[in-house]
N, C-alpha and C positions, 0 to 999 in steps of 0.2 A: 809568081816573081814580079819584080819591079824594073823599071828603068828611068833614065833621066827625064823623058819627055811624056811618059805614060800617065794616065789620071787615075787609074785604078790599081789596087793591089789583087794579082791574082795568085791564090795559094798553091803551095805545090801539093800534088796528091800524096797523102799520107798512107792510103789503103790502095794496094796495087792488086793484080789478079792472083791467079791460084798457081801459076807455074813460074816461080822464082828461080833465077840463076844467080848465085853468087860468083863473080870473077875476081880471083884473087891470084896475081901474078907472082908474089913472094912466097916461097916454099914455106918458110917457116911461120909466116902469118897465115898461111892457107891451113897447116897443120894444126896450129892453135885453134882457128876458128871451127875445124872439124872435131877437136877434142871437145870444145864447148858445146857443140851441138850433139855429141854422142852422150855427154854429161847430162843432158837434159831430155834424152830420148828422142830427140828430133832426127828423122831421116833423112838422108841425102844419097845422091849417089855421084861420084867422083869421077870427073870426066877431064883429064888434063888440068886447066887452070879454074875449072867449073865444078862448083857444088852444086848439083841440081836439087832443089827442094819441090817436092810434089803434095799438094793440098796442105799446106802449111800455113797457119797465121802469121803473116809477115810482122805484124805488130809483136807478136811473142819474140820472134828472132831480133828484131831491131832492140827491143827491151834488153834480151839477154846479151847481146855483143855490147850494147851500150852502157850498162850498168854492172853487168855481173862477168864480164868477160876480161876484165883487166887489160882492155886495150886503151891505148892513148888515142887522142883525137885525130892525129895523123895517120895511125893504123886503121881508124874507122874510114878515115877518107879515101884508103886504098882497097877498101871493100866495095865493088861495085856491085849494084843490084839491078839485074835485067830482067823485065817480064816480058815473057814470050806471049805472042797472040794465041789466045786459046782456041781459035776458029780455024787455025791451021797446024799441020803437022810438021811444017817447017821449022828448023831449028833457030840458030843466031840470026838468022837473016831477016826474020819477021819479029819486030819489036813494038811493044806498047810504050815502054817508058826505059830510060837509063838514070841512075842516081846512084847515090853512095848510102852506106849506113849512117854515117855522120849527118847527111842531109836529112834523112828519115827521122834521125833521133831528134834533130832540132824541132821538126814538125810534131812529133809525138810528144815532146816534153813541154811544149809550149802552145797549148790550144788556146789559152787566153790572149796571149801575143798575136797570134794568127787572126783570132777573131777581133781583137783591138784593130788591127790594121785593116782588117776587110771593111770593118765599119768606118774607118777613119777617124776612130774615137781618140784623137790626140787632143792636149792641151798644152798651154805654155804657162810656166810659173817665170816670175822675173826677179831678179835679185839687183838691188841698186849698187851703183857704181858712185862713190863719193870724191869730191875733188878736195884736196888737202888744201888749196889756196881759198876757194870759197866756202869751204865746209858744207856743201850742198850737194844733193843728189844732181848728178850731170847726165845721167844715163842708167840703162839696165842692161843685163844679159839675160837673153831669152833661153830657157831652158826647157826641153820637151818632156812630157810625162804622157803615159798612157792610162786608159781608163777600162775596167773590165766591165762587164755587163751589171756586176754587183755593186760597182761604185769604187772597188778599190784602185789604188793607184797602182801602174806599172812603171818601176824605175827605168831611166834612161839606158842603163847598162843592159837591162834585158831586152828591151825595144832593138838596139842597135846590134847587139850580138845575135839576136834571131833574124834580123834584117841581113847581117852579113851572110850568115849560113844560108839563107834562103835567095840570095842575090836579089835582094829588094833593097839595097843600101840607098839606090838613086831615088827609088820612089819614097823612102822614108826622110831622106834629106829633103827632097823638093816638099814633102808635106809639112815637115817641121819648120822650114823657112816660110812657108805660105800661112800657116797656122799662127807662127809668132807675130807677122806683120799685122794680119787681120785681128788678133787678140789685142795687140797694142794700140792699134786704132780705135777699137772697140770700147777700152777702157780709159781712153785719153791720155796715154803716157806722153810725157814730154822728155826731150832731151835725147842723146844717143841711143842707138838700140843694137846691141851687139849680136850678130846673129851667127851660130856656129855653122861651119861647114867641113865635112872630112875631105881631107887633101886628095883621095883616091876615088872620091865619089862624084867629081865634076869631070867629065869627058870634054864637054864643050863650054866654056864661061859665058859665051854668047846666049846660049839658050838658057842657062841659069839666071843670067841677067834678065833675059826676056821675061822668063815667068816671074822674077822678083818685081820687075818693074809693073807688070800687069797687074798682080795682086796690090801692090802698092797705090796704083791708080784706082783700082776698083774700091778701094777702102779709103780713099782721099789722105794716103799716108805720105809725108814728104821722103821720098827715096834718098835723099841727101843726108838724112839722119842715120842711115844703116852704115854699120861697120861690120864687114865681113871677117870673122873671126876663125882662123883655121885652127882646129884642135888636132893634136898629134898623138891621140891614142893609138892610131895606126901610123906604121911607119910611111915615110913619104917614099915612093916608089921611083918617083921622076921629079926631081928637084927643078929641072928646067921647065916642065909643065907647070909646076906650082909658080914659078916666077912669071910664066906667060899669063897665069890667071891673075896673080897679083897686079902686073902690069895692064891688064884689060880693065880690070874693075877701077884701078887708079885713074886711067884715062878717061873712063864715065864719070869721075867725080867722087868715088867711093874711097872711104878710108880701109885700111886692111890691118888686122891684127895677129899676132901669133902667141896662142895659148900655150900653157903647160910648159913655160920655159924652165928649164932646170931640173925636169924630169922626162922619162919615155925618151922620146926621139927628139924633143925639141932642144937641139944642142947649140953651141955659139956658132958652129958652121952654117946653121939654118939661120941665124939672125943676120950673119954676114951675108949670105946668099939671097936673102929676102929683103933685109931692111924695111922691115914693116912700120907703119905709122904708130903701133902701140906694141907693146910686149906685155904679157900677163905672167908673173912670176908665180911659179906653182907652190901650192900649198905646203909642199913637202921641205921646201926651203924656209917658208915663212914659221912653221910650227916652232916655238920656243926659240925663236931667234933671238929674243931679248936676255937668253940664258946661254947660247952657244957662240962663242967667239968665231969658229970657223965660218958658220953660216953667215954671221955680219960681216965678215971679211969678203965673202965670196960675193953676197948680195950687194954689198955696197960698191965693190968694185964693177961689177954688172951694170948697176944703175949709173955710176958715173960714165962708164963707157957708151951706153945707149942713148943717155941724155945729151952727150955731147954731138951726138948726130941727129938731135932734134927729135927723138922717140920718146914718146910718153910711156910712163911705167905704171902699171896696175900691180898693187901687191895683193895676191888673190888669197881668199881663205884665212883672212886676218880675224881671229876670234878673241883674243885677250887685250886688254888695255895695255899690256907690256909690250905685246908684239905691234900693236898699232903705233906707240911712241917710238919703238925701234925703227920701224920701216919709214916713218916720216923723217926721222933725223939722219937715215941713210938716202934721203933723197927721192922717195917715192912720191908720185904726183897725183895717183889716183887710188882708192882703196874699195876692196870689195871683200865681204866675210860677214860672218855671224856676229861680229862685234857691232854691226851696225842693223842687220836684217837677214833672216833666212829667205830664199827663194820663196814667193807666194803668187798666187792667181791673182790677188789684189795687193800689190806691193806698196810699201811706205812711199809716199811721196817726199816726206821730210824725215831726217833721221836724228837721233839723239847721240851726242858725242859723249863717251865716257869721260872722267875725270882722269886726266894725264898727269 
């Protein structure tokens, strides 16, 4: 598992001992699990809330309940796996480990991701952000990718989904941030560097800023060029805490951006509550905006409202000349998307504008 300050990823144990107990407090779920075990000829002994397994390959049980048991993720979280110490005849009082089927399924289904994090085999791809006023690249968003031993890329969704399950999100958040800065410095990127952070992965902004400044100093990268971009793929649990993070970063000279505006959890109340320096309008509102009047009206109103407060607007995910022309007409000040360039380990320093 990981933490905000730890330097290494410590993987969860995927193979436990030979005395496993499944603790299931819900009667209906316990009956369903027992039925699955019986159907596969897996022996158990029922004692209260416990299904005691003896001499069973736990990986087989995890695979069964994870893939063939028709259980939801929530239900798998409710099946607690306890491993008894084989050196003692004591019961639940002597434990080697406590986890859940969902947790073990995450380990079992993603050995390449676990190996990637153990090796810290992370890399950063960069996507240009283009100014409408100057028609030039003014910065880049840093996007993390994993790499398997065979050289295949691991997409960010798999990385962060695994880290969330394994309680390693703090580790991955820090590693992504540090890798982005180190890579940007190495390849000599100019302009702003937009670095994502998950709102629920920062316990202490002072520690986050400390590690960020340390890596920037180590690689001679001007920290004043960093824009901290909060991505709301996760629901913000504590808006007041996020406000304090924004305030702390601003007080130390950094800009802050709000990503995914218009989808997920990034609603108007979040913009009002945080008043970021930059908002990034989500691709879902941008796609076909030149052909959908309601999208034009919504995005146009949003751009006018936030720009009146001095907030910069990035139209994110722009892919066609029609979408580009439309968001410019609506007042977007910055553009990011395939219309200019895809994310790359060696990003374009200049972009070619399509004919509008």
